[in-house]
C-alpha positions as a printed Julia matrix, in Angstrom:
273×3 Matrix{Float64}:
 174.26  46.0   60.02
 175.51  48.17  62.86
 174.01  51.6   63.24
 175.73  54.44  61.42
 178.79  52.48  60.29
 179.41  54.72  57.25
 180.26  58.41  57.34
 180.0   60.51  54.2
 181.97  63.76  54.18
 181.09  66.77  52.01
 182.44  70.32  51.91
 180.33  73.26  50.69
 181.45  76.81  49.92
 180.04  80.07  48.53
 180.26  79.21  44.83
 178.24  76.0   45.14
 174.85  75.82  43.43
 171.88  75.13  45.71
 170.12  72.96  43.1
 173.23  70.82  42.71
 173.64  70.6   46.48
 170.07  69.38  46.93
 170.51  66.62  44.35
 173.83  65.58  45.84
 172.59  65.49  49.43
 169.41  63.62  48.51
 171.42  61.04  46.6
 173.25  60.25  49.84
 170.15  60.24  52.02
 168.5   57.88  49.5
 171.23  55.24  49.72
 169.91  51.69  50.09
 170.81  49.0   52.63
 173.2   51.12  54.67
 173.15  53.12  57.88
 175.03  56.35  57.48
 175.77  59.8   58.8
 176.37  62.69  56.42
 178.93  65.19  57.72
 178.8   68.55  55.92
 181.26  71.36  56.53
 180.37  74.86  55.32
 183.63  76.52  54.36
 183.08  80.21  55.1
 180.07  82.37  54.3
 177.46  80.94  51.93
 174.15  82.05  50.44
 171.39  82.25  53.05
 169.11  79.96  51.02
 171.69  77.16  51.22
 172.11  77.66  54.95
 168.34  77.54  55.54
 168.05  74.36  53.47
 170.89  72.59  55.28
 169.74  73.59  58.76
 166.22  72.38  58.05
 167.49  69.11  56.67
 169.86  68.59  59.59
 166.97  68.86  62.03
 165.08  66.1   60.2
 167.76  63.62  59.1
 171.17  62.15  59.8
 173.18  65.21  58.84
 175.82  66.78  61.06
 176.7   70.37  60.13
 179.73  72.48  60.95
 180.88  75.85  59.63
 184.03  77.95  59.61
 183.81  81.74  59.66
 186.18  82.17  56.71
 186.95  80.08  53.65
 189.94  77.86  54.44
 190.05  75.61  51.38
 189.07  72.05  50.59
 191.95  70.24  52.31
 191.37  71.93  55.65
 187.61  71.37  55.38
 188.07  67.66  54.69
 190.48  67.31  57.6
 188.02  69.04  59.94
 185.31  66.64  58.78
 187.57  63.64  59.35
 188.29  64.79  62.92
 184.56  64.99  63.63
 183.93  61.55  62.15
 186.63  59.94  64.29
 184.81  60.99  67.46
 182.2   58.35  66.56
 183.66  54.9   67.36
 180.93  53.11  65.36
 182.1   54.5   62.02
 184.01  51.86  60.04
 184.12  53.44  56.6
 184.43  57.03  55.39
 183.21  58.02  51.91
 183.89  61.19  49.94
 181.14  63.1   48.18
 181.17  66.35  46.24
 178.34  68.85  46.46
 177.58  68.81  42.73
 177.69  65.06  41.97
 175.06  62.34  42.34
 175.62  58.95  43.98
 173.53  56.09  42.62
 171.31  54.49  45.3
 173.39  51.34  45.74
 176.81  53.01  45.71
 177.66  52.85  49.41
 176.23  49.37  50.0
 178.26  47.93  47.11
 181.46  49.61  48.27
 180.99  48.61  51.9
 180.22  45.03  50.88
 183.38  44.85  48.8
 185.58  46.22  51.58
 184.07  43.82  54.11
 184.85  40.9   51.78
 188.34  42.14  50.84
 190.15  43.1   54.05
 193.4   43.71  52.14
 191.93  46.74  50.33
 192.13  50.08  52.16
 190.75  52.58  49.62
 188.04  51.78  47.08
 186.85  53.83  44.12
 184.4   53.17  41.3
 183.71  54.1   37.72
 181.43  57.05  36.96
 179.18  58.55  34.33
 180.18  62.1   33.42
 177.51  64.65  32.51
 177.03  68.36  31.95
 179.7   69.22  29.38
 180.55  68.77  25.73
 183.45  66.46  26.66
 181.63  64.22  29.17
 182.13  60.46  28.94
 179.2   58.06  29.23
 181.46  55.85  31.32
 184.8   56.74  32.84
 186.64  53.84  34.4
 190.16  53.49  35.78
 192.46  50.51  36.36
 191.15  48.12  39.0
 194.12  46.47  40.66
 196.65  47.96  43.04
 199.82  47.3   41.06
 198.27  48.81  37.93
 197.08  51.83  39.92
 200.56  52.47  41.31
 201.94  52.71  37.77
 198.94  54.72  36.57
 199.12  57.21  39.43
 202.49  58.64  38.37
 200.9   60.4   35.4
 197.18  60.3   36.13
 194.83  60.23  39.09
 194.14  56.68  40.38
 190.67  57.57  41.65
 187.64  59.58  40.66
 187.79  61.31  44.02
 184.06  61.61  44.91
 183.68  57.84  44.41
 186.2   56.94  47.09
 185.5   55.01  50.29
 188.23  54.65  52.94
 188.69  52.29  55.8
 188.64  54.23  59.05
 192.1   52.94  59.96
 193.72  55.2   57.35
 192.73  58.22  59.42
 193.23  56.47  62.76
 196.83  56.05  61.57
 197.12  59.84  61.45
 196.87  60.4   57.69
 195.23  63.64  56.56
 194.82  65.6   53.34
 197.91  67.73  52.64
 197.34  71.46  53.0
 200.52  72.72  51.33
 199.65  71.88  47.7
 198.11  74.08  44.98
 194.86  72.46  43.75
 196.44  68.99  43.92
 195.4   67.83  47.4
 193.71  64.64  46.17
 196.63  63.59  43.99
 199.13  64.32  46.76
 197.07  62.27  49.21
 196.79  59.23  46.91
 200.52  59.21  46.19
 201.41  59.52  49.86
 199.07  56.65  50.78
 200.56  54.48  48.03
 204.05  55.28  49.33
 203.01  54.26  52.86
 201.81  50.87  51.61
 198.02  51.18  51.65
 196.22  49.08  49.04
 194.0   50.64  46.34
 191.26  49.19  44.16
 188.63  50.45  41.72
 185.33  48.75  40.94
 184.21  48.74  37.29
 180.63  49.58  38.34
 179.26  53.03  37.52
 178.1   54.19  40.96
 178.31  57.97  40.61
 177.27  60.67  38.16
 180.15  63.14  37.94
 179.28  66.68  36.94
 181.5   68.49  34.46
 180.92  71.91  32.97
 182.41  73.5   29.89
 184.29  75.95  32.12
 185.91  73.11  34.08
 189.09  73.67  32.09
 189.42  77.19  33.52
 189.8   75.69  37.0
 192.54  73.33  35.81
 194.6   76.05  34.16
 197.47  78.04  35.64
 201.19  78.13  36.34
 200.82  77.46  40.08
 198.85  74.26  39.5
 201.23  73.2   36.72
 204.29  73.65  38.95
 202.67  71.98  41.96
 201.57  68.92  40.0
 204.87  68.61  38.12
 206.92  68.68  41.32
 204.57  66.25  43.05
 204.56  63.67  40.25
 208.3   63.86  39.59
 209.05  63.36  43.28
 206.84  60.32  43.66
 208.06  58.85  40.36
 211.41  58.39  42.12
 209.98  57.42  45.51
 207.8   54.7   43.97
 210.54  53.4   41.65
 208.57  54.27  38.52
 211.3   56.19  36.68
 211.06  55.85  32.89
 211.35  58.05  29.83
 207.64  57.49  29.17
 206.67  58.78  32.61
 208.97  61.79  32.34
 207.41  62.72  28.99
 203.86  62.22  30.28
 204.49  64.3   33.4
 206.04  67.03  31.24
 203.06  66.96  28.88
 200.72  67.51  31.83
 202.76  70.56  32.82
 202.25  72.02  29.34
 198.57  71.02  29.42
 197.86  73.27  32.43
 199.28  76.26  30.53
 197.18  75.85  27.38
 194.24  78.12  26.47
 190.97  76.59  27.76
 189.6   75.76  24.28
 192.73  73.76  23.45
 192.76  72.2   26.94
 189.29  70.78  26.29
 190.53  69.02  23.16
 193.71  67.75  24.84
 191.85  66.62  27.98
 190.68  63.32  26.48
 194.29  62.22  25.99
 195.46  63.09  29.51
 192.44  62.28  31.66
């Protein structure tokens, strides 16, 4: 394998937990049968203990650190990371990773192998094991094939975002995470890439442990998020020729979902996830 042909991008900010960060970072550094670089962007000021840990690790391993003086948000952080990755011509694949999840050791090698053997696929996700909350699933899997994912994406997310691996060409083509959305940057990005003709696929393999907490519902609640997601999904329903009464009702139900009290959201989540 060529040296450093996979880049993993991760954003960290002040509310991240140092114990979770350590487990997440180590799970990437412990990947098998791949050569990789881990690009970490620190979004604004963070706890000194996290900074010390990351600086020490960067001096000893294949980690490239950057930091912004103020918190700019996830979309901008991811786009800054992508720009840094593209300076390295050896990178062929770019993988997402969140600072509180855990990649299984063979995750990146399996994904890279699949993409190398399936040149028609541009973006590849996997199944995951949820943990950490009362509503975690032992296995969460999504549709595998592109046509099914197009239909699925109108009302739900087609990827578990920290499982995703991209071909470099997506970003060489000028695509970046949208910065004008309200907590829906991943969904907006997937829908735009579908609209532009990129091909999606999900593996059934569980290759990531996805952390949920009982207060996760608090982060998914609010009128701004509800409006942003509703507008986004309705717009792409028409653009992708997926107009149906079923889709209109499902999109509307998601709007209501984001306005529910957190305890009711937790119960409704299993039907809309």
